[in-house]
Each structure stands twice: as C-alpha cells, then as structure tokens.
VOFI-486685 format. One record per residue (C-alpha): residue number from 1; residue in one letter; x, y, z. Coordinates in nm, 2 decimals. Each point is the difference from the previous one (the first is absolute). Layout:
BEGIN
(pt NUM 'A' (X Y Z)),
...
***
This chain:
BEGIN
(pt 1 'X' (7.43 15.31 -1.67)),
(pt 2 'X' (0.27 0.21 -0.16)),
(pt 3 'X' (0.07 0.35 0.13)),
(pt 4 'X' (-0.16 0.28 -0.20)),
(pt 5 'X' (0.20 0.17 -0.28)),
(pt 6 'X' (0.05 0.31 0.21)),
(pt 7 'X' (0.12 -0.21 0.30)),
(pt 8 'X' (0.25 -0.19 -0.21)),
(pt 9 'X' (0.15 0.32 -0.15)),
(pt 10 'X' (0.00 0.17 0.34)),
(pt 11 'X' (0.17 -0.29 0.17)),
(pt 12 'X' (0.27 -0.02 -0.27)),
(pt 13 'X' (0.06 0.37 -0.03)),
(pt 14 'X' (0.03 0.06 0.38)),
(pt 15 'X' (0.27 -0.26 0.03)),
(pt 16 'X' (0.19 0.08 -0.32)),
(pt 17 'X' (0.37 0.09 0.05)),
(pt 18 'X' (0.27 0.12 -0.24)),
(pt 19 'X' (0.18 -0.33 0.05)),
(pt 20 'X' (-0.31 -0.18 -0.14)),
(pt 21 'X' (0.03 0.16 -0.34)),
(pt 22 'X' (0.18 -0.18 -0.28)),
(pt 23 'X' (0.28 0.21 -0.17)),
(pt 24 'X' (-0.21 0.01 -0.32)),
(pt 25 'X' (-0.29 0.16 0.19)),
(pt 26 'X' (0.23 0.26 0.17)),
(pt 27 'X' (0.15 0.08 -0.34)),
(pt 28 'X' (-0.35 0.04 -0.16)),
(pt 29 'X' (-0.12 0.22 0.28)),
(pt 30 'X' (0.30 0.23 -0.05)),
(pt 31 'X' (-0.08 0.01 -0.37)),
(pt 32 'X' (-0.36 0.09 0.07)),
(pt 33 'X' (0.11 0.28 0.23)),
(pt 34 'X' (0.25 0.12 -0.25)),
(pt 35 'X' (-0.27 0.02 -0.27)),
(pt 36 'X' (-0.23 0.21 0.21)),
(pt 37 'X' (0.27 0.22 0.13)),
(pt 38 'X' (0.14 0.06 -0.35)),
(pt 39 'X' (-0.34 0.11 -0.11)),
(pt 40 'X' (-0.03 0.26 0.27)),
(pt 41 'X' (0.23 0.27 -0.15)),
(pt 42 'X' (-0.16 -0.06 -0.34)),
(pt 43 'X' (-0.35 0.04 0.14)),
(pt 44 'X' (0.10 0.30 0.22)),
(pt 45 'X' (0.04 0.22 -0.31)),
(pt 46 'X' (-0.34 -0.08 -0.14)),
(pt 47 'X' (-0.31 0.22 0.07)),
(pt 48 'X' (-0.16 -0.27 0.19)),
(pt 49 'X' (0.30 -0.06 0.22)),
(pt 50 'X' (0.05 0.36 0.07)),
(pt 51 'X' (-0.37 0.04 0.09)),
(pt 52 'X' (0.01 -0.29 0.24)),
(pt 53 'X' (0.30 0.14 0.18)),
(pt 54 'X' (-0.16 0.34 0.02)),
(pt 55 'X' (-0.32 -0.14 0.14)),
(pt 56 'X' (0.18 -0.20 0.27)),
(pt 57 'X' (0.19 0.31 0.11)),
(pt 58 'X' (-0.30 0.23 -0.01)),
(pt 59 'X' (-0.24 -0.23 0.19)),
(pt 60 'X' (0.21 -0.24 0.20)),
(pt 61 'X' (0.34 0.16 0.07)),
(pt 62 'X' (0.15 -0.12 0.32)),
(pt 63 'X' (0.34 0.08 0.16)),
(pt 64 'X' (0.19 -0.32 0.07)),
(pt 65 'X' (-0.25 -0.19 -0.21)),
(pt 66 'X' (0.08 -0.24 -0.29)),
(pt 67 'X' (0.20 0.13 -0.29)),
(pt 68 'X' (-0.15 0.09 -0.33)),
(pt 69 'X' (0.24 -0.17 -0.24)),
(pt 70 'X' (0.19 0.22 -0.25)),
(pt 71 'X' (-0.13 0.31 0.18)),
(pt 72 'X' (0.15 -0.02 0.36)),
(pt 73 'X' (-0.29 0.15 0.19)),
(pt 74 'X' (-0.20 -0.21 0.24)),
(pt 75 'X' (-0.36 -0.08 0.04)),
(pt 76 'X' (-0.22 -0.24 0.20)),
(pt 77 'X' (0.05 -0.37 -0.05)),
(pt 78 'X' (-0.31 -0.02 -0.21)),
(pt 79 'X' (0.07 0.31 -0.20)),
(pt 80 'X' (0.35 -0.10 -0.08)),
(pt 81 'X' (-0.11 -0.35 -0.10)),
(pt 82 'X' (-0.25 0.15 -0.24)),
(pt 83 'X' (0.25 0.25 -0.15)),
(pt 84 'X' (0.28 -0.24 -0.03)),
(pt 85 'X' (-0.22 -0.25 -0.17)),
(pt 86 'X' (-0.12 0.25 -0.25)),
(pt 87 'X' (0.35 0.11 -0.10)),
(pt 88 'X' (0.08 -0.37 -0.07)),
(pt 89 'X' (-0.33 -0.07 -0.17)),
(pt 90 'X' (0.01 0.31 -0.22)),
(pt 91 'X' (0.32 -0.11 -0.19)),
(pt 92 'X' (-0.16 -0.32 -0.14)),
(pt 93 'X' (0.32 -0.19 0.09)),
(pt 94 'X' (-0.16 -0.26 0.22)),
(pt 95 'X' (-0.01 -0.37 0.09)),
(pt 96 'X' (-0.28 -0.22 -0.11)),
(pt 97 'X' (-0.16 -0.33 0.10)),
(pt 98 'X' (-0.27 -0.19 -0.19)),
(pt 99 'X' (-0.06 0.30 -0.23)),
(pt 100 'X' (-0.22 0.21 0.22)),
(pt 101 'X' (0.19 0.05 0.33)),
(pt 102 'X' (0.29 0.23 0.05)),
(pt 103 'X' (0.12 -0.05 0.36)),
(pt 104 'X' (0.31 0.22 0.02)),
(pt 105 'X' (-0.15 0.35 0.00)),
(pt 106 'X' (-0.21 -0.10 0.30)),
(pt 107 'X' (0.21 -0.25 0.20)),
(pt 108 'X' (0.34 0.18 -0.02)),
(pt 109 'X' (-0.13 0.34 0.13)),
(pt 110 'X' (-0.19 -0.19 0.28)),
(pt 111 'X' (0.32 -0.17 0.11)),
(pt 112 'X' (0.21 0.32 -0.01)),
(pt 113 'X' (-0.22 0.24 0.19)),
(pt 114 'X' (-0.06 -0.26 0.27)),
(pt 115 'X' (0.37 -0.10 0.02)),
(pt 116 'X' (0.11 0.36 0.01)),
(pt 117 'X' (-0.23 0.09 0.29)),
(pt 118 'X' (0.04 -0.32 0.19)),
(pt 119 'X' (0.39 -0.01 -0.03)),
(pt 120 'X' (0.01 -0.34 -0.18)),
(pt 121 'X' (0.29 -0.14 -0.19)),
(pt 122 'X' (0.05 -0.10 -0.36)),
(pt 123 'X' (-0.05 -0.36 0.09)),
(pt 124 'X' (-0.33 0.08 0.16)),
(pt 125 'X' (-0.11 0.17 -0.32)),
(pt 126 'X' (0.10 -0.30 -0.21)),
(pt 127 'X' (-0.19 -0.24 0.22)),
(pt 128 'X' (-0.31 0.22 0.00)),
(pt 129 'X' (0.01 0.04 -0.37)),
(pt 130 'X' (0.04 -0.38 -0.05)),
(pt 131 'X' (-0.31 -0.05 0.22)),
(pt 132 'X' (-0.21 0.26 -0.17)),
(pt 133 'X' (0.09 -0.10 -0.36)),
(pt 134 'X' (-0.06 -0.36 0.07)),
(pt 135 'X' (-0.33 0.07 0.16)),
(pt 136 'X' (-0.11 0.21 -0.30)),
(pt 137 'X' (0.12 -0.24 -0.27)),
(pt 138 'X' (-0.16 -0.30 0.17)),
(pt 139 'X' (-0.33 0.18 0.07)),
(pt 140 'X' (-0.05 0.13 -0.35)),
(pt 141 'X' (0.17 -0.28 -0.21)),
(pt 142 'X' (-0.30 -0.18 -0.15)),
(pt 143 'X' (-0.27 0.26 0.09)),
(pt 144 'X' (0.12 0.31 -0.20)),
(pt 145 'X' (-0.22 -0.05 -0.31)),
(pt 146 'X' (-0.31 -0.06 0.22)),
(pt 147 'X' (0.08 0.31 0.20)),
(pt 148 'X' (0.02 0.21 -0.32)),
(pt 149 'X' (-0.32 -0.16 -0.13)),
(pt 150 'X' (-0.18 0.13 0.32)),
(pt 151 'X' (0.09 0.35 -0.10)),
(pt 152 'X' (0.29 0.05 0.24)),
(pt 153 'X' (0.35 0.09 -0.10)),
(pt 154 'X' (0.21 -0.28 0.16)),
(pt 155 'X' (0.31 0.20 0.05)),
(pt 156 'X' (-0.11 0.22 0.30)),
(pt 157 'X' (-0.23 -0.27 0.14)),
(pt 158 'X' (0.29 -0.25 0.05)),
(pt 159 'X' (0.26 0.27 0.06)),
(pt 160 'X' (-0.19 0.13 0.31)),
(pt 161 'X' (0.02 -0.35 0.14)),
(pt 162 'X' (0.37 -0.03 -0.08)),
(pt 163 'X' (0.08 0.35 0.15)),
(pt 164 'X' (-0.18 -0.10 0.32)),
(pt 165 'X' (0.20 -0.31 0.03)),
(pt 166 'X' (0.33 0.19 -0.06)),
(pt 167 'X' (-0.10 0.26 0.26)),
(pt 168 'X' (-0.11 -0.25 0.26)),
(pt 169 'X' (0.34 -0.17 -0.03)),
(pt 170 'X' (0.20 0.32 0.03)),
(pt 171 'X' (-0.21 0.10 0.30)),
(pt 172 'X' (0.07 -0.34 0.16)),
(pt 173 'X' (-0.35 -0.11 0.05)),
(pt 174 'X' (-0.08 -0.34 0.14)),
(pt 175 'X' (-0.22 -0.26 -0.16)),
(pt 176 'X' (-0.32 0.15 0.12)),
(pt 177 'X' (0.12 0.34 -0.11)),
(pt 178 'X' (0.05 -0.14 -0.35)),
(pt 179 'X' (-0.35 -0.15 0.01)),
(pt 180 'X' (-0.14 0.35 0.07)),
(pt 181 'X' (0.22 0.17 -0.26)),
(pt 182 'X' (-0.12 -0.25 -0.27)),
(pt 183 'X' (-0.36 0.05 0.10)),
(pt 184 'X' (0.02 0.38 0.01)),
(pt 185 'X' (0.18 0.01 -0.34)),
(pt 186 'X' (-0.27 -0.22 -0.15)),
(pt 187 'X' (-0.25 0.26 0.11)),
(pt 188 'X' (0.21 0.29 -0.12)),
(pt 189 'X' (0.09 -0.13 -0.35)),
(pt 190 'X' (-0.15 0.17 -0.31)),
(pt 191 'X' (0.05 0.10 -0.36)),
(pt 192 'X' (-0.24 -0.02 -0.29)),
(pt 193 'X' (0.03 -0.05 -0.38)),
(pt 194 'X' (-0.22 0.30 -0.05)),
(pt 195 'X' (0.22 0.19 -0.24)),
(pt 196 'X' (0.12 0.35 0.05)),
(pt 197 'X' (0.31 0.11 0.19)),
(pt 198 'X' (-0.07 -0.16 0.33)),
(pt 199 'X' (0.25 -0.28 -0.07)),
(pt 200 'X' (0.27 0.25 0.06)),
(pt 201 'X' (-0.07 -0.02 0.38)),
(pt 202 'X' (-0.08 -0.37 0.02)),
(pt 203 'X' (0.34 -0.13 0.11)),
(pt 204 'X' (0.08 0.31 0.21)),
(pt 205 'X' (-0.33 -0.05 0.18)),
(pt 206 'X' (0.08 -0.37 0.05)),
(pt 207 'X' (0.33 0.10 0.16)),
(pt 208 'X' (-0.17 0.24 0.23)),
(pt 209 'X' (-0.28 -0.24 0.09)),
(pt 210 'X' (0.23 -0.29 0.06)),
(pt 211 'X' (0.21 0.21 0.24)),
(pt 212 'X' (-0.31 0.12 0.18)),
(pt 213 'X' (-0.13 -0.35 0.04)),
(pt 214 'X' (0.31 -0.11 0.18)),
(pt 215 'X' (0.01 0.31 0.22)),
(pt 216 'X' (-0.36 -0.07 0.10)),
(pt 217 'X' (0.08 -0.36 0.07)),
(pt 218 'X' (0.29 0.10 0.22)),
(pt 219 'X' (-0.25 0.17 0.24)),
(pt 220 'X' (-0.12 -0.35 0.09)),
(pt 221 'X' (-0.37 0.07 0.04)),
(pt 222 'X' (-0.11 -0.11 -0.34)),
(pt 223 'X' (-0.01 -0.38 -0.02)),
(pt 224 'X' (0.03 -0.14 -0.36)),
(pt 225 'X' (-0.26 -0.23 -0.14)),
(pt 226 'X' (0.12 -0.36 -0.02)),
(pt 227 'X' (-0.14 -0.04 -0.36)),
(pt 228 'X' (0.04 0.35 -0.14)),
(pt 229 'X' (0.14 -0.15 -0.32)),
(pt 230 'X' (-0.22 -0.30 -0.08)),
(pt 231 'X' (-0.31 0.08 0.21)),
(pt 232 'X' (-0.35 0.03 -0.15)),
(pt 233 'X' (0.03 0.38 0.00)),
(pt 234 'X' (0.38 0.01 -0.01)),
(pt 235 'X' (0.27 0.12 -0.23)),
(pt 236 'X' (-0.02 -0.26 -0.28)),
(pt 237 'X' (-0.38 0.00 -0.01)),
(pt 238 'X' (0.00 0.38 -0.03)),
(pt 239 'X' (0.29 0.05 -0.24)),
(pt 240 'X' (0.00 -0.32 -0.20)),
(pt 241 'X' (-0.37 -0.09 0.01)),
(pt 242 'X' (0.06 -0.33 0.18)),
(pt 243 'X' (0.12 -0.13 0.33)),
(pt 244 'X' (-0.01 -0.36 -0.12)),
(pt 245 'X' (0.26 0.03 -0.28)),
(pt 246 'X' (-0.24 -0.05 -0.29)),
(pt 247 'X' (0.11 0.30 -0.20)),
(pt 248 'X' (-0.19 0.13 -0.31)),
(pt 249 'X' (0.32 0.07 -0.20)),
(pt 250 'X' (0.37 -0.10 0.02)),
(pt 251 'X' (0.32 0.04 -0.19)),
(pt 252 'X' (-0.05 -0.35 -0.14)),
(pt 253 'X' (0.06 -0.20 0.32)),
(pt 254 'X' (-0.26 -0.17 0.21)),
(pt 255 'X' (-0.34 0.16 0.04)),
(pt 256 'X' (-0.05 -0.17 0.33)),
(pt 257 'X' (0.29 0.11 0.22)),
(pt 258 'X' (0.08 -0.20 0.32)),
(pt 259 'X' (0.03 0.27 0.27)),
(pt 260 'X' (0.26 -0.21 0.17)),
(pt 261 'X' (0.23 0.08 -0.29)),
(pt 262 'X' (0.02 0.36 0.12)),
(pt 263 'X' (0.23 -0.10 0.29)),
(pt 264 'X' (0.14 -0.33 -0.13)),
(pt 265 'X' (0.38 0.01 0.04)),
(pt 266 'X' (-0.01 0.32 0.20)),
(pt 267 'X' (0.35 0.06 0.13)),
(pt 268 'X' (0.17 -0.26 -0.23)),
(pt 269 'X' (-0.09 0.13 -0.34)),
(pt 270 'X' (-0.02 0.37 -0.09)),
(pt 271 'X' (-0.23 0.13 -0.28)),
(pt 272 'X' (0.16 0.34 0.03)),
(pt 273 'X' (0.29 -0.14 -0.20)),
(pt 274 'X' (-0.23 0.01 -0.30)),
(pt 275 'X' (-0.06 0.38 0.01)),
(pt 276 'X' (0.12 0.17 -0.32)),
(pt 277 'X' (0.13 0.36 -0.06)),
(pt 278 'X' (-0.19 0.22 -0.23)),
(pt 279 'X' (0.23 0.24 -0.19)),
(pt 280 'X' (-0.24 0.14 -0.26)),
(pt 281 'X' (-0.29 0.24 0.08)),
(pt 282 'X' (-0.26 -0.25 -0.11)),
(pt 283 'X' (-0.17 -0.32 0.12)),
(pt 284 'X' (0.27 -0.25 0.09)),
(pt 285 'X' (-0.10 -0.26 -0.25)),
(pt 286 'X' (0.11 0.24 -0.28)),
(pt 287 'X' (0.36 0.00 0.13)),
(pt 288 'X' (0.10 -0.34 -0.13)),
(pt 289 'X' (-0.18 0.07 -0.33)),
(pt 290 'X' (0.22 0.30 -0.06)),
(pt 291 'X' (0.32 -0.17 0.10)),
(pt 292 'X' (-0.07 -0.32 -0.19)),
(pt 293 'X' (-0.08 0.17 -0.33)),
(pt 294 'X' (0.32 0.21 0.02)),
(pt 295 'X' (0.21 -0.30 0.09)),
(pt 296 'X' (-0.14 -0.21 -0.28)),
(pt 297 'X' (0.04 0.28 -0.26)),
(pt 298 'X' (0.36 0.04 0.10)),
(pt 299 'X' (0.07 -0.37 0.01)),
(pt 300 'X' (-0.13 -0.07 -0.34)),
(pt 301 'X' (0.10 0.33 -0.17)),
(pt 302 'X' (-0.36 0.10 -0.07)),
(pt 303 'X' (-0.07 0.36 -0.09)),
(pt 304 'X' (-0.34 0.18 0.03)),
(pt 305 'X' (-0.04 -0.01 -0.37)),
(pt 306 'X' (0.03 -0.37 -0.01)),
(pt 307 'X' (-0.30 -0.06 0.23)),
(pt 308 'X' (-0.33 -0.11 -0.13)),
(pt 309 'X' (-0.17 -0.08 0.34)),
(pt 310 'X' (0.11 -0.03 0.36)),
(pt 311 'X' (-0.22 -0.24 0.19)),
(pt 312 'X' (0.00 -0.01 0.38)),
(pt 313 'X' (-0.17 -0.28 0.19)),
(pt 314 'X' (-0.08 0.08 0.36)),
(pt 315 'X' (-0.21 -0.09 0.30)),
(pt 316 'X' (-0.37 0.04 -0.07)),
(pt 317 'X' (-0.05 0.20 0.32)),
(pt 318 'X' (0.28 0.24 -0.09)),
(pt 319 'X' (-0.20 0.08 -0.31)),
(pt 320 'X' (-0.29 0.11 0.24)),
(pt 321 'X' (0.22 0.23 0.21)),
(pt 322 'X' (-0.09 0.16 0.24)),
(pt 323 'X' (-0.31 -0.21 0.04)),
(pt 324 'X' (-0.26 -0.19 -0.21)),
(pt 325 'X' (-0.25 0.24 0.15)),
(pt 326 'X' (0.19 0.31 -0.12)),
(pt 327 'X' (-0.12 -0.02 -0.35)),
(pt 328 'X' (-0.34 0.13 0.09)),
(pt 329 'X' (0.16 0.34 0.07)),
(pt 330 'X' (0.01 0.26 -0.27)),
(pt 331 'X' (0.36 0.08 0.09)),
(pt 332 'X' (0.13 -0.35 -0.02)),
(pt 333 'X' (0.28 -0.10 -0.24)),
(pt 334 'X' (0.02 -0.36 -0.11)),
(pt 335 'X' (0.33 -0.14 0.13)),
(pt 336 'X' (0.09 -0.16 -0.33)),
(pt 337 'X' (-0.02 0.33 -0.18)),
(pt 338 'X' (0.24 0.15 0.27)),
(pt 339 'X' (0.24 -0.29 -0.06)),
(pt 340 'X' (-0.01 0.07 -0.37)),
(pt 341 'X' (0.13 0.35 0.08)),
(pt 342 'X' (0.31 -0.15 0.17)),
(pt 343 'X' (0.04 -0.26 -0.27)),
(pt 344 'X' (0.02 0.28 -0.25)),
(pt 345 'X' (0.25 0.20 0.21)),
(pt 346 'X' (0.23 -0.30 0.03)),
(pt 347 'X' (-0.03 -0.09 -0.37)),
(pt 348 'X' (0.03 0.36 -0.14)),
(pt 349 'X' (0.23 0.17 0.25)),
(pt 350 'X' (0.18 -0.29 0.16)),
(pt 351 'X' (-0.13 0.04 0.35)),
(pt 352 'X' (-0.19 0.23 0.25)),
(pt 353 'X' (0.15 0.24 0.25)),
(pt 354 'X' (0.01 -0.08 0.37)),
(pt 355 'X' (-0.05 0.29 0.24)),
(pt 356 'X' (0.31 0.21 -0.01)),
(pt 357 'X' (0.15 -0.20 -0.28)),
(pt 358 'X' (0.08 0.07 -0.36)),
(pt 359 'X' (-0.26 0.06 -0.27)),
(pt 360 'X' (-0.03 -0.21 -0.31)),
(pt 361 'X' (-0.22 0.20 -0.23)),
(pt 362 'X' (0.11 0.33 -0.15)),
(pt 363 'X' (-0.01 0.29 0.25)),
(pt 364 'X' (-0.34 0.16 0.03)),
(pt 365 'X' (-0.19 -0.30 -0.14)),
(pt 366 'X' (-0.35 -0.05 0.13)),
(pt 367 'X' (-0.01 -0.38 -0.01)),
(pt 368 'X' (-0.38 -0.01 0.03)),
(pt 369 'X' (-0.03 0.20 -0.32)),
(pt 370 'X' (0.31 -0.13 -0.18)),
(pt 371 'X' (-0.10 -0.12 -0.35)),
(pt 372 'X' (0.26 -0.28 0.00)),
(pt 373 'X' (-0.12 -0.13 0.34)),
(pt 374 'X' (-0.37 0.02 -0.10)),
(pt 375 'X' (0.06 -0.17 -0.33)),
(pt 376 'X' (0.18 -0.29 0.18)),
(pt 377 'X' (-0.28 -0.03 0.25)),
(pt 378 'X' (-0.26 -0.02 -0.27)),
(pt 379 'X' (0.17 -0.21 -0.26)),
(pt 380 'X' (0.29 -0.19 0.15)),
(pt 381 'X' (-0.08 -0.11 0.36)),
(pt 382 'X' (-0.22 -0.27 0.14)),
(pt 383 'X' (-0.08 -0.10 0.36)),
(pt 384 'X' (-0.13 -0.35 0.06)),
(pt 385 'X' (-0.15 -0.06 0.35)),
(pt 386 'X' (0.05 -0.36 0.11)),
(pt 387 'X' (-0.19 -0.16 0.29)),
(pt 388 'X' (0.25 -0.14 0.25)),
(pt 389 'X' (0.31 0.15 -0.17)),
(pt 390 'X' (0.27 0.07 0.27)),
(pt 391 'X' (-0.03 0.35 0.14)),
(pt 392 'X' (0.25 0.26 -0.10)),
(pt 393 'X' (0.15 -0.26 -0.24)),
(pt 394 'X' (-0.08 0.11 -0.35)),
(pt 395 'X' (0.08 -0.19 -0.31)),
(pt 396 'X' (0.09 0.20 -0.31)),
(pt 397 'X' (0.00 -0.09 -0.37)),
(pt 398 'X' (0.17 0.23 -0.24)),
(pt 399 'X' (-0.16 -0.06 -0.35)),
(pt 400 'X' (0.22 0.15 -0.27)),
(pt 401 'X' (-0.11 0.12 -0.34)),
(pt 402 'X' (0.22 -0.25 -0.17)),
(pt 403 'X' (-0.19 -0.29 0.16)),
(pt 404 'X' (0.24 -0.08 0.28)),
(pt 405 'X' (-0.11 -0.01 0.36)),
(pt 406 'X' (0.18 0.01 0.33)),
(pt 407 'X' (-0.14 -0.12 0.33)),
(pt 408 'X' (0.10 0.10 0.36)),
(pt 409 'X' (-0.12 -0.04 0.35)),
(pt 410 'X' (0.07 0.20 0.31)),
(pt 411 'X' (-0.04 -0.19 0.32)),
(pt 412 'X' (-0.11 0.19 0.31)),
(pt 413 'X' (0.29 -0.11 0.20)),
(pt 414 'X' (0.22 0.23 -0.20)),
(pt 415 'X' (-0.15 0.29 0.19)),
(pt 416 'X' (0.05 -0.14 0.35)),
(pt 417 'X' (0.32 0.20 0.04)),
(pt 418 'X' (0.25 -0.03 0.28)),
(pt 419 'X' (0.15 0.31 0.16)),
(pt 420 'X' (0.29 0.02 -0.24)),
(pt 421 'X' (-0.21 -0.06 -0.30)),
(pt 422 'X' (-0.23 0.28 0.10)),
(pt 423 'X' (0.30 0.23 0.05)),
(pt 424 'X' (0.10 -0.07 -0.36)),
(pt 425 'X' (-0.35 0.08 -0.13)),
(pt 426 'X' (-0.03 0.32 0.20)),
(pt 427 'X' (0.29 0.14 -0.19)),
(pt 428 'X' (-0.25 0.05 -0.28)),
(pt 429 'X' (-0.15 0.29 0.21)),
(pt 430 'X' (0.31 0.20 -0.05)),
(pt 431 'X' (0.07 0.28 -0.10)),
(pt 432 'X' (-0.34 0.13 0.11)),
(pt 433 'X' (0.04 -0.12 0.36)),
(pt 434 'X' (0.01 0.29 0.24)),
(pt 435 'X' (0.36 0.03 0.13)),
(pt 436 'X' (0.13 -0.22 -0.28)),
(pt 437 'X' (0.20 -0.32 0.03)),
(pt 438 'X' (0.18 0.11 0.32)),
(pt 439 'X' (-0.34 0.04 0.18)),
(pt 440 'X' (-0.12 -0.34 -0.12)),
(pt 441 'X' (0.33 -0.17 0.10)),
(pt 442 'X' (-0.03 0.14 0.35)),
(pt 443 'X' (-0.35 -0.13 0.03)),
(pt 444 'X' (0.09 -0.35 -0.14)),
(pt 445 'X' (0.29 -0.02 0.25)),
(pt 446 'X' (-0.22 0.10 0.29)),
(pt 447 'X' (-0.28 -0.25 -0.08)),
(pt 448 'X' (0.25 -0.28 -0.07)),
(pt 449 'X' (0.12 0.04 0.36)),
(pt 450 'X' (-0.34 0.04 0.15)),
(pt 451 'X' (0.04 -0.30 0.23)),
(pt 452 'X' (0.31 0.16 0.15)),
(pt 453 'X' (-0.17 0.33 0.10)),
(pt 454 'X' (-0.09 0.07 0.36)),
(pt 455 'X' (-0.27 0.24 -0.12)),
(pt 456 'X' (-0.17 0.11 -0.32)),
(pt 457 'X' (0.15 0.35 0.03)),
(pt 458 'X' (0.26 -0.06 -0.27)),
(pt 459 'X' (-0.28 -0.12 -0.24)),
(pt 460 'X' (-0.20 0.32 0.07)),
(pt 461 'X' (0.30 0.22 -0.02)),
(pt 462 'X' (0.13 -0.14 -0.34)),
(pt 463 'X' (-0.33 0.12 -0.16)),
(pt 464 'X' (0.01 0.35 0.14)),
(pt 465 'X' (0.08 0.30 -0.21)),
***
C-alpha cells in the first residue's frame, strides 16, 4: 500500500537539498521572491499596509524579533509574518496559480521571518520556498474549482499549507515534524467567499497560521495524522467536498481525479514552474486579455474607431469567478462583465495601468463612469465562455466595421516568466515605485544573488527606509 499523501510530501521535503533543485527551479523561486519583495514597498504606502504594520507594532512589538519589511521595527515572528504579508498583498502585484491561489504573499513572508530568526542562509530559503510552492501547487492543482464551489476561497486555504511547509523546512524539521506541520496547517486553514472586506486578511492570516503550525510541530508533542489530506474527515473532504477525487466541478479536465496524481513525479517534475505573475490589479485571467488586444491592434494597425466587436473566448470556469456559488450573492459581479471592462480599456485607451505604472486614460478619469468605456462594454465587447478552453489562454477576435476580422491566441506559457523576464516587466512599475529605479535595481541585484547570501539580512535591509 502506497504511503499517504502527507507522508510522501513529508519524506520528500525533509530530505530536499539545494543541490537537488534544477537550475530552472532555482531561477523561478528567485523570480517568485522578487515579485513578492517588489510588491512590499508598493503595498507599504497603502492604507491597508500601513494599518497592518501599525497593528503589529502596537500588539506584538518585540525587541530582537523579526523585521517588519519597509518599516524596520521588529515584532513577534507571527506578527511580522502577518504584517509583511499584508504589505505584499495590499499592492495587488502578486503571483497566481490556477486562477484562485496567490502563494507569494503568504510563503515569502513565512520564509523570511523564520530564516531571519533562525539564522538561515539564502540557499536555505530557496529550498524551503521550492518545497512550499511545490506542495501548494500539487495540492490545489485540480481541486481549486471544487474548493471554491464549497464556499471557501482557495487562496488562503492552500497558502496556509504552503506556508507551513516553507516554515517547517526553514526550521529544519524531520519527516515526523513535517507530518505534524501538515496536519496542524490543515486544521488551521480558512477563508470564505462570503463577500465583504475579509479577503484583505486571507493571505496574511495564511502566512501567520502556516508559521504557527510549524512552530507547534517543532515542539514534538503533536503527532500528525497519517491521512490528514485524504482521510474521510481530512483536508480534501472538508475543502473540496471529496476525499475520493470525484469533484463536482473542474476547469475542464477530469471530474474523477486519481489522488495518486497529486504526488506523481514529485522531485523530478515541478509544477511551480507554471506559476504566473499578475501585473494588473484584477483577476489574473484578464491580464492576457489586455495584453493580447493591445498587441493585435498594434500589429494590424487597428484604431478604436475601426472596431465593431471584440470577442474574447475564455475558460468557462473563469467566467464564473470567483466561484459558481458566488452568483447567489447580491454583491457578486459576473466575471464576464468584469472582463468586458478590461477589454474596453485595452481597446479604447491602449492598456491598463499596473501598480506604480503610467496611466493610459486622461488624468482624473473615473474609468467605471467613463462614457467611452461604458459604450464599448455595452456595444462592442463580447465574452464567450468555453468548456475546457485552456486556462489563462484567451482567444481574441477583432471584428472591424469594414468586415475584416483578425484572430489571436495568448498561450498561458507566455506568462511563466523567468527571473530576467520578470525584471523586464517590473520596470512597468516605474516611476511610481518607492525609491525609484535605484531602489528596484538594488532589490533585483540582492535577490539575484540570494543563493550566495549567508543570511537574509541583506534582503531585509534592502527594503528598509
């Protein structure tokens, strides 16, 4: 009989070494770290970021504790993890996997606070992040729509698990310690699709809970359940509605998932390589829509006045974002209507601003009330949800008033950026990036050399005021 899912992950993670990681994985982990760390200064100037830092200092200040990034004061390990996550999450500049998880704002803070207080090296951080990201991506891969359909927001549910794995690795736990950390994290995960503002603390709470799970596991007196993932009352049964793999809804793949696929190829293939980077403050599937429309209009010399209709075909589940259950709520917004808003911005103004980046519409324009945008939404945009259409891979047809039409497709792989590709895209956050290009260049250089650092002190210092 095969080992349980938890046991397989615990055995692999406990033994994982830097030398085991392929160069592409090391590069990707550095890119993921850079994305999260770049977002911290941008989020630190927001009201939410400031409030989180103030709360940590007011309630959990601790001399010689973990550093609150961009602030410099110190707090408890858990307090700093929460605050650092919030300043990253608040910017909207985040990574994304399978539409509804955003690991970076939870996993990166968990790695840093533990590495800082445990005196770990940059290589230790890279290995821990590789373990945590891979655990998260494999665990949630085919189960995300089913989790959302249960009424849970998948992001914090799976991020708690990933943050626990990261923390356990930085803390140097053995296989049994990992088993306990996984079980504890499964009991501490949470986050609802209930509407309101609580989503603002979902990923920060996941970071805090993941760190706490590993710290509790390090005590050694809380033995983890062998089947905390696939047991009859375990993680999958609770958060996806099944512990057999027979999901009620999927992105278009199998509706009967073989649970053995969760760990198949573990250690030899890395799903973390498929994580994309979300530049725009909107659901990630809108990013390729914006970019593709702008590219096509430039390529074919099409002006806004030439357009009759812009048609976008996309994954059926993306059109039900954030969940097929969400449309019973009075405050829900149909995802296709949201996508039409970004279609209109791309077609009318030639793009949409990234956080800290240039604006496209005239200064002072309220895009939600702009007549040109609303006219394009109502009369010139169409979203076609297609069952089984590849995720984050829209197809666009520009139908012109003169009868011509142009077709384009945006494959998801275009957003699986390497470190250098991410650096290029992050330049779009200038000139609004705190500290300007010099500050960003220092951060890029520090993260690029992460595996050569004896401690994470340079990473922490480069973000200080």
